[in-house]
C-alpha positions as CSV (number, residue, x, y, z in Angstrom):
1,X,-61.2,-20.2,-38.3
2,X,-61.7,-16.8,-39.0
3,X,-64.6,-16.0,-42.0
4,X,-64.4,-13.0,-44.7
5,X,-68.0,-12.2,-44.3
6,X,-67.3,-12.1,-40.6
7,X,-65.3,-10.1,-40.9
8,X,-66.2,-7.5,-43.1
9,X,-69.3,-7.6,-40.4
10,X,-67.1,-6.2,-38.1
11,X,-66.0,-4.0,-40.0
12,X,-69.4,-2.6,-40.8
13,X,-70.8,-2.3,-37.8
14,X,-67.4,-0.1,-36.5
15,X,-67.4,1.8,-39.6
16,X,-70.9,2.9,-38.4
17,X,-70.5,4.2,-34.9
18,X,-67.8,6.4,-36.0
19,X,-67.3,10.2,-33.8
20,X,-68.7,7.9,-31.1
21,X,-67.0,7.7,-27.4
22,X,-65.6,3.3,-27.2
23,X,-64.4,1.7,-24.2
24,X,-61.3,-0.7,-25.7
25,X,-60.4,-3.4,-23.1
26,X,-57.7,-6.2,-22.9
27,X,-54.7,-7.7,-22.2
28,X,-50.7,-6.8,-21.6
29,X,-49.9,-10.1,-21.1
30,X,-48.9,-12.1,-17.7
31,X,-51.9,-11.2,-15.6
32,X,-52.4,-7.5,-16.5
33,X,-55.0,-5.9,-18.6
34,X,-55.9,-2.5,-20.0
35,X,-59.7,-0.5,-20.2
36,X,-59.6,3.1,-21.7
37,X,-61.9,5.3,-23.2
38,X,-61.7,6.9,-26.6
39,X,-63.6,7.9,-29.2
40,X,-62.6,5.7,-32.7
41,X,-61.6,8.4,-35.4
42,X,-61.3,6.9,-38.6
43,X,-61.3,3.2,-40.7
44,X,-59.4,2.1,-43.8
45,X,-59.5,-1.4,-45.1
46,X,-57.2,-3.3,-42.6
47,X,-57.4,-0.9,-39.2
48,X,-59.8,1.2,-37.1
49,X,-58.2,4.5,-35.0
50,X,-59.0,5.1,-31.6
51,X,-58.0,8.4,-29.6
52,X,-57.2,7.5,-26.2
53,X,-59.3,10.3,-23.8
54,X,-55.7,10.4,-21.1
55,X,-52.8,10.4,-23.0
56,X,-54.9,12.3,-26.5
57,X,-53.0,9.6,-28.5
58,X,-54.4,7.6,-31.7
59,X,-53.6,4.0,-31.5
60,X,-54.6,1.5,-34.1
61,X,-56.0,-2.0,-34.0
62,X,-57.3,-4.6,-36.8
63,X,-60.8,-5.9,-37.3
64,X,-59.2,-9.0,-36.5
65,X,-58.5,-8.0,-33.2
66,X,-62.3,-7.2,-32.6
67,X,-63.1,-10.9,-33.9
68,X,-60.5,-12.9,-32.4
69,X,-61.3,-10.9,-29.0
70,X,-57.7,-10.2,-28.4
71,X,-59.2,-6.8,-28.0
72,X,-62.7,-5.4,-27.1
73,X,-64.7,-3.1,-28.6
74,X,-67.8,-1.3,-26.8
75,X,-69.9,1.8,-28.2
76,X,-71.2,4.0,-26.0
77,X,-75.2,3.4,-25.7
78,X,-77.6,4.6,-23.0
79,X,-75.1,5.3,-20.2
80,X,-73.1,2.1,-21.0
81,X,-71.3,0.3,-23.2
82,X,-72.1,-2.8,-25.3
83,X,-70.2,-5.0,-27.7
84,X,-70.0,-4.5,-31.1
85,X,-70.1,-7.6,-31.6
86,X,-73.5,-7.6,-29.8
87,X,-74.8,-7.4,-33.8
88,X,-73.6,-11.0,-34.5
89,X,-73.4,-12.8,-30.9
90,X,-75.9,-11.4,-28.3
91,X,-75.0,-12.8,-25.6
92,X,-71.7,-11.1,-25.7
93,X,-71.7,-8.1,-23.2
94,X,-69.3,-5.6,-21.6
């Protein structure tokens, strides 16, 4: 079950990273997945927007997508990417 406090914490963590490079990972189904880099453009009450580097298109995801790990969001830090969930669950690595 998703707790409101966890969702609020994910939203706060993502809001603090607006303007930074991010890495998105997710599943496309049938053993297909994607891994793309982009820039976190903006956050809204229910979604956040990422501009993809390769296509220059904007994509949106919900905070629930991150919390349920439908999509993994990594923030560029120290030459690599750290999962946005590290502040809530330190053993999560990207």
